[in-house]
SELUMZA-758285 format. One record per residue: residue number from 1; residue in one letter; chain; x, y, z of N, C-alpha, C, CB in turn. Coordinates in pm, 1 decimal, m for minus. Glycine has a CB too. Example, Ala and Ser with C-alpha at 12.3 -4.5 7.8 and 13.67 -1.06 7.14 Angstrom:
% SELUMZA-758285
atom i=1	aa=A	ch=A	n_x=1319.0	n_y=m569.0	n_z=780.0	ca_x=1230.0	ca_y=m450.0	ca_z=780.0	c_x=1320.0	c_y=m330.0	c_z=780.0	cb_x=1130.8	cb_y=m447.3	cb_z=904.6
atom i=2	aa=S	ch=A	n_x=1285.0	n_y=m225.0	n_z=708.0	ca_x=1367.0	ca_y=m106.0	ca_z=714.0	c_x=1290.0	c_y=3.0	c_z=787.0	cb_x=1408.4	cb_y=m59.8	cb_z=572.5
END
This chain:
% SELUMZA-758285
atom i=1	aa=M	ch=A	n_x=8390.3	n_y=11443.4	n_z=9473.6	ca_x=8334.3	ca_y=11391.2	ca_z=9597.1	c_x=8295.4	c_y=11507.5	c_z=9686.2	cb_x=8434.5	cb_y=11297.6	cb_z=9668.9
atom i=2	aa=S	ch=A	n_x=8191.7	n_y=11488.5	n_z=9762.8	ca_x=8149.5	ca_y=11592.0	ca_z=9855.8	c_x=8240.7	c_y=11592.9	c_z=9978.1	cb_x=8002.9	cb_y=11570.7	cb_z=9897.7
atom i=3	aa=I	ch=A	n_x=8232.2	n_y=11697.9	n_z=10053.8	ca_x=8317.3	ca_y=11711.2	ca_z=10172.4	c_x=8284.2	c_y=11603.1	c_z=10275.8	cb_x=8300.7	cb_y=11851.3	cb_z=10234.9
atom i=4	aa=I	ch=A	n_x=8158.9	n_y=11563.4	n_z=10283.6	ca_x=8119.3	ca_y=11457.8	ca_z=10377.6	c_x=8179.6	c_y=11324.1	c_z=10335.2	cb_x=7964.8	cb_y=11446.9	cb_z=10386.0
atom i=5	aa=A	ch=A	n_x=8181.5	n_y=11298.4	n_z=10204.4	ca_x=8241.8	ca_y=11174.5	ca_z=10154.9	c_x=8391.8	c_y=11172.8	c_z=10182.3	cb_x=8215.2	cb_y=11157.9	cb_z=10004.3
atom i=6	aa=W	ch=A	n_x=8460.1	n_y=11288.3	n_z=10163.9	ca_x=8603.4	ca_y=11296.8	ca_z=10195.2	c_x=8627.6	c_y=11270.7	c_z=10343.1	cb_x=8659.6	cb_y=11434.8	cb_z=10156.1
atom i=7	aa=L	ch=A	n_x=8543.6	n_y=11328.8	n_z=10429.5	ca_x=8559.5	ca_y=11307.7	ca_z=10573.5	c_x=8537.0	c_y=11161.7	c_z=10610.3	cb_x=8462.6	cb_y=11396.9	cb_z=10651.6
atom i=8	aa=L	ch=A	n_x=8434.4	n_y=11101.0	n_z=10552.3	ca_x=8405.7	ca_y=10961.6	ca_z=10582.6	c_x=8516.6	c_y=10869.8	c_z=10530.7	cb_x=8271.2	cb_y=10921.1	cb_z=10522.4
atom i=9	aa=L	ch=A	n_x=8561.7	n_y=10894.1	n_z=10408.1	ca_x=8671.9	ca_y=10815.3	ca_z=10353.7	c_x=8798.5	c_y=10835.2	c_z=10436.9	cb_x=8698.0	cb_y=10853.3	cb_z=10206.8
atom i=10	aa=G	ch=A	n_x=8825.1	n_y=10959.3	n_z=10478.0	ca_x=8940.7	ca_y=10987.6	ca_z=10562.3	c_x=8932.9	c_y=10920.1	c_z=10697.5	cb_x=8955.1	cb_y=11135.2	cb_z=10581.2
atom i=11	aa=L	ch=A	n_x=8814.4	n_y=10920.7	n_z=10757.6	ca_x=8795.8	ca_y=10854.7	ca_z=10886.9	c_x=8821.7	c_y=10705.4	c_z=10875.2	cb_x=8654.4	cb_y=10879.6	cb_z=10940.6
atom i=12	aa=I	ch=A	n_x=8763.4	n_y=10643.4	n_z=10774.2	ca_x=8780.8	ca_y=10498.8	ca_z=10756.7	c_x=8926.0	c_y=10465.4	c_z=10726.3	cb_x=8690.0	cb_y=10446.5	cb_z=10644.2
atom i=13	aa=A	ch=A	n_x=8987.7	n_y=10540.0	n_z=10634.3	ca_x=9127.5	ca_y=10513.2	ca_z=10597.3	c_x=9220.3	c_y=10537.2	c_z=10715.3	cb_x=9169.9	cb_y=10601.0	cb_z=10478.5
atom i=14	aa=G	ch=A	n_x=9200.2	n_y=10646.0	n_z=10788.5	ca_x=9283.8	ca_y=10674.6	ca_z=10904.5	c_x=9269.9	c_y=10570.3	c_z=11013.3	cb_x=9250.0	cb_y=10809.6	cb_z=10960.0
atom i=15	aa=F	ch=A	n_x=9146.7	n_y=10524.1	n_z=11035.4	ca_x=9121.5	ca_y=10421.5	ca_z=11136.5	c_x=9189.9	c_y=10290.6	c_z=11099.2	cb_x=8970.9	cb_y=10399.2	cb_z=11153.9
atom i=16	aa=I	ch=A	n_x=9173.5	n_y=10248.5	n_z=10973.6	ca_x=9235.2	ca_y=10123.4	ca_z=10928.5	c_x=9387.4	c_y=10133.7	c_z=10934.8	cb_x=9189.7	cb_y=10089.0	cb_z=10785.0
atom i=17	aa=A	ch=A	n_x=9441.8	n_y=10244.3	n_z=10888.4	ca_x=9587.7	ca_y=10261.7	ca_z=10891.5	c_x=9639.8	c_y=10263.5	c_z=11034.7	cb_x=9627.9	cb_y=10391.5	cb_z=10819.6
atom i=18	aa=S	ch=A	n_x=9567.1	n_y=10328.5	n_z=11126.5	ca_x=9609.1	ca_y=10330.1	ca_z=11266.8	c_x=9610.7	c_y=10190.6	c_z=11325.9	cb_x=9517.6	cb_y=10419.6	cb_z=11348.7
atom i=19	aa=K	ch=A	n_x=9512.1	n_y=10109.6	n_z=11289.4	ca_x=9507.2	ca_y=9971.8	ca_z=11339.4	c_x=9621.9	c_y=9888.8	c_z=11281.6	cb_x=9371.7	cb_y=9906.7	cb_z=11304.5
atom i=20	aa=I	ch=A	n_x=9660.1	n_y=9915.2	n_z=11157.3	ca_x=9769.4	ca_y=9840.7	ca_z=11095.4	c_x=9903.8	c_y=9881.8	c_z=11155.8	cb_x=9770.3	cb_y=9863.1	cb_z=10943.2
atom i=21	aa=I	ch=A	n_x=9923.1	n_y=10011.1	n_z=11177.5	ca_x=10052.8	ca_y=10061.0	ca_z=11223.5	c_x=10075.1	c_y=10036.1	c_z=11371.9	cb_x=10064.5	cb_y=10209.2	cb_z=11194.6
atom i=22	aa=N	ch=A	n_x=9980.4	n_y=10073.6	n_z=11457.1	ca_x=10008.6	ca_y=10063.5	ca_z=11600.6	c_x=9898.6	c_y=9996.3	c_z=11682.2	cb_x=10032.7	cb_y=10199.5	cb_z=11655.5
atom i=23	aa=R	ch=A	n_x=9807.1	n_y=9929.1	n_z=11617.3	ca_x=9703.1	ca_y=9849.2	ca_z=11683.4	c_x=9602.8	c_y=9930.2	c_z=11765.5	cb_x=9767.5	cb_y=9749.0	cb_z=11772.1
atom i=24	aa=Q	ch=A	n_x=9612.4	n_y=10062.1	n_z=11764.2	ca_x=9513.5	ca_y=10144.3	ca_z=11833.7	c_x=9493.9	c_y=10272.1	c_z=11754.6	cb_x=9557.7	cb_y=10175.3	cb_z=11980.3
atom i=25	aa=G	ch=A	n_x=9378.2	n_y=10328.3	n_z=11764.6	ca_x=9350.9	ca_y=10451.9	ca_z=11692.2	c_x=9425.5	c_y=10569.4	c_z=11753.6	cb_x=9201.3	cb_y=10480.3	cb_z=11690.4
atom i=26	aa=E	ch=A	n_x=9441.8	n_y=10672.9	n_z=11674.2	ca_x=9508.5	ca_y=10794.4	ca_z=11721.4	c_x=9409.0	c_y=10892.3	c_z=11781.9	cb_x=9584.2	cb_y=10861.3	cb_z=11607.0
atom i=27	aa=G	ch=A	n_x=9281.6	n_y=10861.9	n_z=11775.6	ca_x=9177.2	ca_y=10954.0	ca_z=11816.9	c_x=9096.7	c_y=10993.7	c_z=11694.2	cb_x=9236.7	cb_y=11078.9	cb_z=11887.7
atom i=28	aa=L	ch=A	n_x=8970.6	n_y=11025.1	n_z=11712.7	ca_x=8881.4	ca_y=11049.6	ca_z=11600.1	c_x=8930.3	c_y=11161.2	c_z=11509.6	cb_x=8743.9	cb_y=11082.3	cb_z=11650.0
atom i=29	aa=L	ch=A	n_x=8963.5	n_y=11275.2	n_z=11565.8	ca_x=9004.0	ca_y=11389.5	ca_z=11484.0	c_x=9135.8	c_y=11363.1	c_z=11411.9	cb_x=9016.4	cb_y=11514.6	cb_z=11570.4
atom i=30	aa=L	ch=A	n_x=9233.0	n_y=11308.9	n_z=11481.3	ca_x=9362.3	ca_y=11280.4	ca_z=11419.3	c_x=9350.3	c_y=11170.3	c_z=11314.0	cb_x=9464.6	cb_y=11240.1	cb_z=11526.0
atom i=31	aa=D	ch=A	n_x=9264.6	n_y=11069.8	n_z=11337.6	ca_x=9240.2	ca_y=10967.3	ca_z=11236.4	c_x=9183.1	c_y=11028.2	c_z=11109.2	cb_x=9145.3	cb_y=10860.5	cb_z=11290.5
atom i=32	aa=I	ch=A	n_x=9088.2	n_y=11120.6	n_z=11122.9	ca_x=9029.0	ca_y=11185.9	ca_z=11006.0	c_x=9133.1	c_y=11268.3	c_z=10931.8	cb_x=8911.2	cb_y=11274.9	cb_z=11047.8
atom i=33	aa=V	ch=A	n_x=9208.5	n_y=11348.5	n_z=11005.2	ca_x=9308.7	ca_y=11435.1	ca_z=10942.5	c_x=9415.6	c_y=11351.9	c_z=10872.2	cb_x=9373.7	cb_y=11527.3	cb_z=11047.5
atom i=34	aa=L	ch=A	n_x=9468.7	n_y=11251.1	n_z=10940.5	ca_x=9571.2	ca_y=11166.3	ca_z=10879.6	c_x=9514.6	c_y=11087.2	c_z=10763.0	cb_x=9630.6	cb_y=11071.2	cb_z=10983.2
atom i=35	aa=G	ch=A	n_x=9388.2	n_y=11046.3	n_z=10771.3	ca_x=9325.3	ca_y=10973.8	ca_z=10660.9	c_x=9306.6	c_y=11060.8	c_z=10538.0	cb_x=9191.7	cb_y=10918.7	cb_z=10704.6
atom i=36	aa=I	ch=A	n_x=9264.8	n_y=11185.6	n_z=10556.7	ca_x=9247.8	ca_y=11276.8	ca_z=10443.1	c_x=9383.2	c_y=11310.5	c_z=10381.6	cb_x=9175.3	cb_y=11406.0	cb_z=10487.2
atom i=37	aa=I	ch=A	n_x=9480.7	n_y=11340.6	n_z=10465.7	ca_x=9615.8	ca_y=11365.8	ca_z=10414.4	c_x=9668.3	c_y=11240.1	c_z=10345.0	cb_x=9711.8	cb_y=11409.0	cb_z=10529.3
atom i=38	aa=G	ch=A	n_x=9639.1	n_y=11125.1	n_z=10403.1	ca_x=9679.9	ca_y=10999.0	ca_z=10343.0	c_x=9615.6	c_y=10974.6	c_z=10207.9	cb_x=9647.1	cb_y=10885.9	cb_z=10435.0
atom i=39	aa=A	ch=A	n_x=9490.1	n_y=11015.4	n_z=10191.4	ca_x=9423.3	ca_y=11000.6	ca_z=10062.2	c_x=9493.8	c_y=11084.8	c_z=9956.5	cb_x=9274.7	cb_y=11040.8	cb_z=10072.7
atom i=40	aa=V	ch=A	n_x=9534.1	n_y=11204.5	n_z=9993.5	ca_x=9606.4	ca_y=11291.5	ca_z=9899.8	c_x=9744.2	c_y=11230.9	c_z=9868.6	cb_x=9622.0	cb_y=11435.8	cb_z=9958.9
atom i=41	aa=V	ch=A	n_x=9815.3	n_y=11188.7	n_z=9972.1	ca_x=9947.9	ca_y=11129.0	ca_z=9952.9	c_x=9936.4	c_y=11000.0	c_z=9871.7	cb_x=10015.6	cb_y=11100.7	cb_z=10089.5
atom i=42	aa=G	ch=A	n_x=9837.4	n_y=10917.1	n_z=9905.1	ca_x=9816.7	ca_y=10793.2	ca_z=9830.0	c_x=9784.1	c_y=10820.0	c_z=9684.4	cb_x=9705.7	cb_y=10711.5	cb_z=9892.9
atom i=43	aa=G	ch=A	n_x=9701.4	n_y=10921.2	n_z=9658.2	ca_x=9670.6	ca_y=10958.5	ca_z=9520.6	c_x=9795.2	c_y=11002.9	c_z=9446.6	cb_x=9566.3	cb_y=11069.0	cb_z=9517.6
atom i=44	aa=F	ch=A	n_x=9880.6	n_y=11079.9	n_z=9512.4	ca_x=10006.1	ca_y=11123.9	ca_z=9451.4	c_x=10097.6	c_y=11005.7	c_z=9421.6	cb_x=10077.7	cb_y=11223.4	cb_z=9542.7
atom i=45	aa=I	ch=A	n_x=10110.1	n_y=10913.5	n_z=9518.0	ca_x=10195.8	ca_y=10796.1	ca_z=9499.9	c_x=10144.0	c_y=10709.7	c_z=9384.9	cb_x=10203.0	cb_y=10713.1	cb_z=9630.5
atom i=46	aa=F	ch=A	n_x=10013.3	n_y=10683.1	n_z=9383.8	ca_x=9957.1	ca_y=10598.1	ca_z=9279.6	c_x=9969.5	c_y=10664.5	c_z=9142.6	cb_x=9810.2	cb_y=10566.3	cb_z=9310.1
atom i=47	aa=N	ch=A	n_x=9949.4	n_y=10797.1	n_z=9135.1	ca_x=9966.4	ca_y=10867.7	ca_z=9008.1	c_x=10112.1	c_y=10862.5	c_z=8961.8	cb_x=9920.0	cb_y=11013.8	cb_z=9021.4
atom i=48	aa=A	ch=A	n_x=10205.6	n_y=10874.5	n_z=9055.4	ca_x=10347.5	ca_y=10868.7	ca_z=9020.3	c_x=10385.9	c_y=10730.3	c_z=8967.2	cb_x=10434.0	cb_y=10904.3	cb_z=9142.2
atom i=49	aa=L	ch=A	n_x=10316.0	n_y=10627.3	n_z=9013.6	ca_x=10343.5	ca_y=10490.9	ca_z=8967.5	c_x=10265.5	c_y=10455.2	c_z=8841.6	cb_x=10310.9	cb_y=10391.6	cb_z=9077.2
atom i=50	aa=G	ch=A	n_x=10186.1	n_y=10548.4	n_z=8790.5	ca_x=10111.9	ca_y=10525.0	ca_z=8667.0	c_x=9971.4	c_y=10472.3	c_z=8686.9	cb_x=10186.4	cb_y=10430.5	cb_z=8582.6
atom i=51	aa=A	ch=A	n_x=9925.4	n_y=10464.1	n_z=8809.8	ca_x=9789.5	ca_y=10417.3	ca_z=8838.3	c_x=9699.5	c_y=10538.5	c_z=8863.0	cb_x=9787.9	cb_y=10320.6	cb_z=8961.5
atom i=52	aa=V	ch=A	n_x=9573.6	n_y=10511.9	n_z=8884.7	ca_x=9476.7	ca_y=10618.0	ca_z=8911.8	c_x=9470.1	c_y=10640.2	c_z=9062.4	cb_x=9335.6	cb_y=10582.3	cb_z=8854.3
atom i=53	aa=G	ch=A	n_x=9454.6	n_y=10765.6	n_z=9103.9	ca_x=9442.6	ca_y=10798.6	ca_z=9245.8	c_x=9301.0	c_y=10775.2	c_z=9295.7	cb_x=9483.5	cb_y=10943.6	cb_z=9270.5
atom i=54	aa=V	ch=A	n_x=9256.9	n_y=10854.7	n_z=9388.4	ca_x=9123.3	ca_y=10844.2	ca_z=9445.9	c_x=9020.7	c_y=10880.5	c_z=9339.0	cb_x=9108.5	cb_y=10936.3	cb_z=9571.0
atom i=55	aa=T	ch=A	n_x=8924.2	n_y=10789.7	n_z=9315.1	ca_x=8826.5	ca_y=10809.1	ca_z=9208.8	c_x=8686.0	c_y=10834.6	c_z=9260.4	cb_x=8825.4	cb_y=10690.0	cb_z=9119.3
atom i=56	aa=G	ch=A	n_x=8664.3	n_y=10824.1	n_z=9386.8	ca_x=8531.6	ca_y=10841.7	ca_z=9445.1	c_x=8523.5	c_y=10762.7	c_z=9573.3	cb_x=8420.6	cb_y=10798.0	cb_z=9346.9
atom i=57	aa=F	ch=A	n_x=8403.5	n_y=10737.0	n_z=9617.0	ca_x=8384.7	ca_y=10661.3	ca_z=9740.5	c_x=8363.9	c_y=10514.7	c_z=9703.6	cb_x=8263.6	cb_y=10716.6	cb_z=9823.6
atom i=58	aa=N	ch=A	n_x=8476.0	n_y=10442.0	n_z=9686.9	ca_x=8470.3	ca_y=10301.0	ca_z=9650.0	c_x=8587.3	c_y=10228.0	c_z=9714.2	cb_x=8472.2	cb_y=10283.5	cb_z=9495.7
atom i=59	aa=V	ch=A	n_x=8592.7	n_y=10097.0	n_z=9692.8	ca_x=8695.5	ca_y=10014.7	ca_z=9757.3	c_x=8835.5	c_y=10051.7	c_z=9707.3	cb_x=8668.1	cb_y=9865.5	cb_z=9731.7
atom i=60	aa=Y	ch=A	n_x=8849.8	n_y=10076.3	n_z=9577.7	ca_x=8980.6	ca_y=10113.2	ca_z=9522.8	c_x=9032.1	c_y=10241.6	c_z=9587.9	cb_x=8972.0	cb_y=10130.8	cb_z=9369.7
atom i=61	aa=S	ch=A	n_x=8946.1	n_y=10341.0	n_z=9599.8	ca_x=8986.3	ca_y=10466.9	ca_z=9662.5	c_x=9022.1	c_y=10446.2	c_z=9808.8	cb_x=8874.9	cb_y=10570.7	cb_z=9650.3
atom i=62	aa=L	ch=A	n_x=8952.6	n_y=10354.9	n_z=9874.6	ca_x=8984.8	ca_y=10323.9	ca_z=10014.4	c_x=9123.9	c_y=10261.6	c_z=10024.6	cb_x=8879.0	cb_y=10228.6	cb_z=10074.8
atom i=63	aa=I	ch=A	n_x=9158.1	n_y=10174.3	n_z=9931.0	ca_x=9291.4	ca_y=10113.5	ca_z=9929.5	c_x=9397.9	c_y=10220.2	c_z=9906.7	cb_x=9300.6	cb_y=10004.5	cb_z=9820.4
atom i=64	aa=V	ch=A	n_x=9372.4	n_y=10311.8	n_z=9813.1	ca_x=9465.7	ca_y=10421.5	ca_z=9786.6	c_x=9482.1	c_y=10507.0	c_z=9912.4	cb_x=9416.3	cb_y=10508.5	cb_z=9667.6
atom i=65	aa=A	ch=A	n_x=9370.4	n_y=10542.3	n_z=9976.5	ca_x=9374.5	ca_y=10628.0	ca_z=10095.0	c_x=9443.9	c_y=10559.0	c_z=10211.8	cb_x=9233.3	cb_y=10668.7	cb_z=10135.4
atom i=66	aa=V	ch=A	n_x=9417.6	n_y=10431.4	n_z=10232.0	ca_x=9482.3	ca_y=10357.5	ca_z=10341.3	c_x=9632.6	c_y=10346.8	c_z=10316.2	cb_x=9420.1	cb_y=10216.1	cb_z=10356.3
atom i=67	aa=T	ch=A	n_x=9672.4	n_y=10322.0	n_z=10192.3	ca_x=9814.5	ca_y=10316.5	ca_z=10158.7	c_x=9883.1	c_y=10448.5	c_z=10191.2	cb_x=9833.3	cb_y=10282.4	cb_z=10010.5
atom i=68	aa=G	ch=A	n_x=9822.0	n_y=10558.5	n_z=10149.7	ca_x=9877.8	ca_y=10690.2	ca_z=10179.8	c_x=9877.0	c_y=10720.3	c_z=10328.4	cb_x=9801.2	cb_y=10797.3	cb_z=10106.2
atom i=69	aa=A	ch=A	n_x=9770.3	n_y=10679.2	n_z=10397.4	ca_x=9761.3	ca_y=10704.0	ca_z=10541.8	c_x=9867.5	c_y=10625.3	c_z=10617.1	cb_x=9621.5	cb_y=10667.4	cb_z=10594.3
atom i=70	aa=I	ch=A	n_x=9900.3	n_y=10506.3	n_z=10571.0	ca_x=10007.5	ca_y=10428.3	ca_z=10633.8	c_x=10140.4	c_y=10501.1	c_z=10619.0	cb_x=10016.5	cb_y=10286.8	cb_z=10571.6
atom i=71	aa=V	ch=A	n_x=10165.9	n_y=10554.5	n_z=10499.2	ca_x=10289.5	ca_y=10630.8	ca_z=10477.4	c_x=10292.9	c_y=10752.5	c_z=10569.9	cb_x=10301.3	cb_y=10675.5	cb_z=10328.9
atom i=72	aa=V	ch=A	n_x=10180.6	n_y=10823.7	n_z=10578.0	ca_x=10173.3	ca_y=10942.6	ca_z=10664.2	c_x=10192.3	c_y=10904.1	c_z=10810.2	cb_x=10038.4	cb_y=11015.1	cb_z=10645.7
atom i=73	aa=L	ch=A	n_x=10131.6	n_y=10795.0	n_z=10855.4	ca_x=10145.5	ca_y=10752.1	ca_z=10994.4	c_x=10287.9	c_y=10710.1	c_z=11028.1	cb_x=10050.9	cb_y=10637.8	cb_z=11022.9
atom i=74	aa=V	ch=A	n_x=10354.9	n_y=10643.2	n_z=10936.0	ca_x=10494.4	ca_y=10603.0	ca_z=10960.7	c_x=10581.0	c_y=10727.7	c_z=10978.2	cb_x=10548.9	cb_y=10514.5	cb_z=10843.7
atom i=75	aa=I	ch=A	n_x=10561.3	n_y=10827.0	n_z=10891.2	ca_x=10636.3	ca_y=10952.4	ca_z=10903.0	c_x=10598.9	c_y=11023.9	c_z=11032.3	cb_x=10609.5	cb_y=11044.1	cb_z=10781.4
atom i=76	aa=Y	ch=A	n_x=10469.3	n_y=11027.4	n_z=11064.4	ca_x=10421.2	ca_y=11092.8	ca_z=11187.1	c_x=10484.8	c_y=11029.8	c_z=11311.2	cb_x=10267.4	cb_y=11083.7	cb_z=11196.2
atom i=77	aa=H	ch=A	n_x=10484.2	n_y=10896.9	n_z=11317.5	ca_x=10542.3	ca_y=10829.4	ca_z=11434.7	c_x=10693.7	c_y=10846.6	c_z=11440.0	cb_x=10507.3	cb_y=10680.4	cb_z=11433.0
atom i=78	aa=A	ch=A	n_x=10759.5	n_y=10853.5	n_z=11325.6	ca_x=10903.8	ca_y=10876.8	ca_z=11324.3	c_x=10935.6	c_y=11015.3	c_z=11379.0	cb_x=10960.0	cb_y=10861.4	cb_z=11181.8
atom i=79	aa=L	ch=A	n_x=10856.0	n_y=11115.3	n_z=11340.8	ca_x=10879.6	ca_y=11251.7	ca_z=11389.1	c_x=10844.0	c_y=11266.5	c_z=11536.5	cb_x=10799.4	cb_y=11351.4	cb_z=11306.5
atom i=80	aa=I	ch=A	n_x=10732.1	n_y=11207.7	n_z=11577.6	ca_x=10690.3	ca_y=11217.0	ca_z=11718.4	c_x=10787.0	c_y=11138.6	c_z=11806.1	cb_x=10545.1	cb_y=11163.9	cb_z=11737.1
atom i=81	aa=G	ch=A	n_x=10829.6	n_y=11021.4	n_z=11761.5	ca_x=10925.6	ca_y=10940.4	ca_z=11838.0	c_x=11057.0	c_y=11011.8	c_z=11853.7	cb_x=10948.3	cb_y=10806.1	cb_z=11770.9
atom i=82	aa=R	ch=A	n_x=11101.3	n_y=11080.5	n_z=11749.8	ca_x=11226.1	ca_y=11155.8	ca_z=11755.9	c_x=11212.0	c_y=11271.5	c_z=11851.8	cb_x=11266.6	cb_y=11206.4	cb_z=11617.1
atom i=83	aa=R	ch=A	n_x=11096.0	n_y=11338.0	n_z=11852.1	ca_x=11075.0	ca_y=11452.9	ca_z=11939.7	c_x=11074.7	c_y=11410.7	c_z=12086.9	cb_x=10943.2	cb_y=11523.0	cb_z=11904.5
atom i=84	aa=R	ch=A	n_x=11017.9	n_y=11293.1	n_z=12116.6	ca_x=11013.4	ca_y=11247.8	ca_z=12256.0	c_x=11152.7	c_y=11212.9	c_z=12306.5	cb_x=10920.6	cb_y=11126.3	cb_z=12270.1
atom i=85	aa=V	ch=A	n_x=11239.9	n_y=11165.5	n_z=12219.9	ca_x=11376.2	ca_y=11130.7	ca_z=12259.8	c_x=11455.6	c_y=11256.8	c_z=12291.8	cb_x=11446.5	cb_y=11049.7	cb_z=12148.9
atom i=86	aa=L	ch=A	n_x=11434.8	n_y=11361.1	n_z=12210.3	ca_x=11508.1	ca_y=11484.9	ca_z=12232.7	c_x=11450.7	c_y=11549.6	c_z=12353.0	cb_x=11502.4	cb_y=11579.1	cb_z=12111.3
END
């Protein structure tokens, strides 16, 4: 995939995951970063479970990326929430 496709997939996955986790976006740049990291994490998780990771710019890859982005967002909010308490 080209870098533009990764950015677009990351933006979409990060946006969808942000809406699922906390009903509001984290901001354009953070949505892209978390979405791209989520695509990598989702690919790792799916490969560990015996499935295929991100295969290109398609619906399956979007599902993989959103799944990974949700995991990344849950960890992100747990760390940020802990930091605000301290």
